[in-house]
DRENPA-3360 file (N, C-alpha, C; in nm, 2 decimals, always signed):
BEGIN
1 = MPELFGQL = +13.69/+8.45/-9.58/+13.74/+8.58/-9.54/+13.74/+8.60/-9.39 ~ +13.66/+8.53/-9.31/+13.66/+8.56/-9.17/+13.79/+8.52/-9.11 ~ +13.86/+8.42/-9.16/+13.99/+8.38/-9.11/+14.10/+8.50/-9.12 ~ +14.08/+8.58/-9.22/+14.18/+8.69/-9.24/+14.18/+8.79/-9.12 ~ +14.07/+8.79/-9.05/+14.05/+8.89/-8.94/+14.07/+8.82/-8.81 ~ +14.12/+8.70/-8.80/+14.15/+8.63/-8.68/+14.03/+8.56/-8.63 ~ +13.92/+8.54/-8.70/+13.80/+8.47/-8.66/+13.80/+8.33/-8.72 ~ +13.76/+8.23/-8.65/+13.74/+8.10/-8.70/+13.61/+8.08/-8.77;
9 = LKSRLRKE = +13.61/+7.99/-8.86/+13.48/+7.95/-8.92/+13.39/+7.88/-8.82 ~ +13.26/+7.89/-8.85/+13.16/+7.82/-8.76/+13.19/+7.67/-8.75 ~ +13.22/+7.61/-8.87/+13.24/+7.47/-8.87/+13.36/+7.43/-8.78 ~ +13.47/+7.51/-8.78/+13.58/+7.48/-8.69/+13.54/+7.50/-8.54 ~ +13.46/+7.60/-8.52/+13.42/+7.62/-8.38/+13.33/+7.51/-8.33 ~ +13.24/+7.46/-8.42/+13.15/+7.35/-8.38/+13.24/+7.22/-8.36 ~ +13.33/+7.20/-8.44/+13.42/+7.09/-8.43/+13.50/+7.09/-8.29 ~ +13.55/+7.21/-8.26/+13.62/+7.23/-8.13/+13.53/+7.21/-8.01;
17 = IHQLRTDL = +13.40/+7.26/-8.02/+13.31/+7.25/-7.92/+13.27/+7.10/-7.90 ~ +13.26/+7.03/-8.01/+13.23/+6.88/-8.00/+13.34/+6.81/-7.94 ~ +13.47/+6.84/-7.97/+13.58/+6.78/-7.91/+13.59/+6.81/-7.77 ~ +13.56/+6.93/-7.73/+13.57/+6.97/-7.58/+13.46/+6.89/-7.50 ~ +13.34/+6.88/-7.56/+13.24/+6.80/-7.50/+13.28/+6.66/-7.48 ~ +13.34/+6.60/-7.58/+13.38/+6.46/-7.58/+13.49/+6.45/-7.47 ~ +13.58/+6.54/-7.47/+13.69/+6.54/-7.36/+13.63/+6.55/-7.22 ~ +13.53/+6.64/-7.21/+13.46/+6.65/-7.08/+13.39/+6.52/-7.04;
25 = WNLRKEHG = +13.32/+6.46/-7.13/+13.25/+6.34/-7.10/+13.35/+6.23/-7.06 ~ +13.46/+6.22/-7.13/+13.56/+6.12/-7.09/+13.62/+6.15/-6.95 ~ +13.64/+6.27/-6.92/+13.69/+6.31/-6.79/+13.59/+6.27/-6.68 ~ +13.47/+6.30/-6.71/+13.36/+6.26/-6.61/+13.35/+6.11/-6.59 ~ +13.37/+6.03/-6.70/+13.37/+5.89/-6.68/+13.49/+5.84/-6.60 ~ +13.61/+5.90/-6.62/+13.72/+5.86/-6.54/+13.71/+5.90/-6.40 ~ +13.65/+6.02/-6.38/+13.62/+6.07/-6.24/+13.53/+5.97/-6.17 ~ +13.42/+5.93/-6.24/+13.33/+5.84/-6.18/+13.39/+5.71/-6.14;
33 = KALHSLKY = +13.48/+5.65/-6.23/+13.55/+5.53/-6.20/+13.64/+5.55/-6.08 ~ +13.71/+5.66/-6.08/+13.80/+5.69/-5.97/+13.73/+5.70/-5.84 ~ +13.61/+5.76/-5.84/+13.53/+5.78/-5.72/+13.48/+5.65/-5.67 ~ +13.43/+5.56/-5.76/+13.39/+5.43/-5.71/+13.51/+5.35/-5.66 ~ +13.62/+5.36/-5.72/+13.74/+5.29/-5.67/+13.78/+5.34/-5.53 ~ +13.77/+5.47/-5.51/+13.80/+5.54/-5.38/+13.71/+5.48/-5.28 ~ +13.58/+5.48/-5.30/+13.48/+5.44/-5.20/+13.50/+5.29/-5.17 ~ +13.54/+5.21/-5.27/+13.56/+5.07/-5.24/+13.69/+5.05/-5.16;
41 = TQSKVEEL = +13.79/+5.13/-5.19/+13.92/+5.12/-5.11/+13.89/+5.17/-4.97 ~ +13.82/+5.27/-4.95/+13.79/+5.32/-4.82/+13.71/+5.22/-4.74 ~ +13.62/+5.15/-4.80/+13.54/+5.04/-4.73/+13.64/+4.93/-4.70 ~ +13.73/+4.90/-4.78/+13.82/+4.79/-4.76/+13.91/+4.82/-4.64 ~ +13.96/+4.95/-4.64/+14.05/+4.99/-4.53/+13.97/+4.99/-4.40 ~ +13.85/+5.03/-4.39/+13.77/+5.02/-4.27/+13.75/+4.88/-4.22 ~ +13.72/+4.79/-4.32/+13.71/+4.65/-4.28/+13.84/+4.59/-4.23 ~ +13.95/+4.62/-4.29/+14.08/+4.57/-4.25/+14.12/+4.63/-4.11;
49 = EAKLKRIK = +14.08/+4.76/-4.09/+14.11/+4.81/-3.95/+14.03/+4.74/-3.85 ~ +13.90/+4.71/-3.88/+13.82/+4.64/-3.78/+13.88/+4.50/-3.76 ~ +13.93/+4.43/-3.86/+13.99/+4.30/-3.85/+14.12/+4.31/-3.77 ~ +14.20/+4.41/-3.79/+14.32/+4.43/-3.71/+14.29/+4.46/-3.56 ~ +14.18/+4.53/-3.54/+14.14/+4.55/-3.40/+14.10/+4.42/-3.33 ~ +14.03/+4.34/-3.40/+13.99/+4.20/-3.35/+14.12/+4.12/-3.32 ~ +14.21/+4.12/-3.42/+14.33/+4.04/-3.40/+14.42/+4.09/-3.29 ~ +14.43/+4.23/-3.27/+14.50/+4.28/-3.15/+14.43/+4.24/-3.02;
57 = SAAGAIIS = +14.30/+4.24/-3.02/+14.23/+4.20/-2.90/+14.26/+4.05/-2.87 ~ +14.25/+3.97/-2.97/+14.28/+3.83/-2.95/+14.43/+3.80/-2.91 ~ +14.52/+3.88/-2.97/+14.66/+3.86/-2.94/+14.69/+3.91/-2.80 ~ +14.62/+4.01/-2.76/+14.64/+4.06/-2.62/+14.59/+3.95/-2.52 ~ +14.48/+3.89/-2.55/+14.43/+3.79/-2.46/+14.52/+3.67/-2.46 ~ +14.57/+3.63/-2.57/+14.67/+3.51/-2.58/+14.79/+3.55/-2.51 ~ +14.85/+3.67/-2.52/+14.97/+3.70/-2.45/+14.95/+3.70/-2.30 ~ +14.84/+3.75/-2.26/+14.81/+3.75/-2.11/+14.80/+3.61/-2.06;
65 = DIDQDVRP = +14.74/+3.52/-2.14/+14.73/+3.38/-2.10/+14.86/+3.32/-2.10 ~ +14.95/+3.34/-2.19/+15.08/+3.29/-2.20/+15.16/+3.34/-2.08 ~ +15.15/+3.46/-2.05/+15.23/+3.52/-1.94/+15.18/+3.46/-1.81 ~ +15.06/+3.43/-1.79/+15.01/+3.37/-1.67/+15.05/+3.23/-1.66 ~ +15.05/+3.16/-1.77/+15.08/+3.01/-1.76/+15.23/+2.99/-1.75 ~ +15.32/+3.08/-1.79/+15.46/+3.06/-1.79/+15.53/+3.09/-1.66 ~ +15.48/+3.19/-1.59/+15.55/+3.23/-1.47/+15.57/+3.12/-1.36 ~ +15.47/+3.04/-1.33/+15.49/+2.94/-1.23/+15.59/+2.83/-1.28;
73 = AVFDRYKK = +15.58/+2.80/-1.41/+15.67/+2.70/-1.47/+15.82/+2.75/-1.46 ~ +15.83/+2.88/-1.49/+15.97/+2.93/-1.49/+16.02/+2.93/-1.35 ~ +15.94/+2.96/-1.25/+15.99/+2.96/-1.11/+16.02/+2.82/-1.07 ~ +15.95/+2.72/-1.11/+15.98/+2.58/-1.08/+16.11/+2.54/-1.14 ~ +16.13/+2.57/-1.27/+16.26/+2.54/-1.33/+16.38/+2.61/-1.26 ~ +16.35/+2.74/-1.22/+16.46/+2.81/-1.15/+16.49/+2.74/-1.02 ~ +16.39/+2.70/-0.94/+16.42/+2.63/-0.82/+16.50/+2.50/-0.85 ~ +16.47/+2.43/-0.95/+16.54/+2.30/-0.98/+16.69/+2.34/-1.02;
81 = RIFGRE = +16.71/+2.44/-1.09/+16.85/+2.47/-1.12/+16.93/+2.52/-1.00 ~ +16.86/+2.59/-0.91/+16.93/+2.65/-0.80/+16.96/+2.54/-0.69 ~ +16.85/+2.46/-0.66/+16.86/+2.37/-0.55/+16.88/+2.23/-0.60 ~ +16.87/+2.20/-0.73/+16.89/+2.07/-0.78/+16.77/+1.98/-0.76 ~ +16.67/+2.03/-0.69/+16.55/+1.95/-0.67/+16.43/+2.05/-0.66 ~ +16.31/+1.99/-0.64/+16.20/+2.08/-0.62/+16.18/+2.14/-0.49;
% end
């Protein structure tokens, strides 16, 4: 008779509470997995940024070395083309 007045039976309420607790537990597990994944990804991004910084530094040094080594050779080739000799 309780259903006639818009009230659910205790067994239905208990079943609903159990289902809600199960859903909450599953959501917490998913959140935990996502949180661990986020922290791993953040660590990976930091490491890749550090690696990129090292690569940029090395590339800058190489470019400056190339630039210093090429200019005299370019001038010598230019003199050869203009004057036909050194």
